[in-house]
N, C-alpha and C positions, 0 to 999 in steps of 0.2 A: 141141829146140823149146820155146819159152817159151809157157806157157799163160796165157790171160787169166782174170780173175776169173770171168767169166760161164761160160767153159768148165769151170772147176774147180767152180763152184757147181752146174752141171747134172750133172756127173759124180757129185758127192756126192749130189745129189737122187735120182738113179737108184739109188744103192746104199743109201741110208738110208730108214727108214720116213717116209712122207709127213707124219706128225704133227709131226716136228721142223721141217719147212720151212713149215708152215701159217702161223705168225705172220709170217714174212718175206714170203711170197707175198701174204698179206693186206695187209700194209703197202704193198708194191709196187703192188698193185691199187688201193689207196686213194689213193696219190700220183698214179697215172695218171689216175684218175677226177677228182681234184681239178684237175689240170693241164688236163684236157679241159674241165672246167666253167669254169675261169678264162679259157681261150682262146676260149670261145664267148660270153663277156660282151661287150656292145656297147661 
């Protein structure tokens, strides 16, 4: 079975300390917030 990037990322996140993934998760949340803000503009 071929795994997707997201599945591999989540598997690694469960095995590794959270501190290693904090910058990636922060960037992801920032991008999501920015896209949400841009979509709500008139």
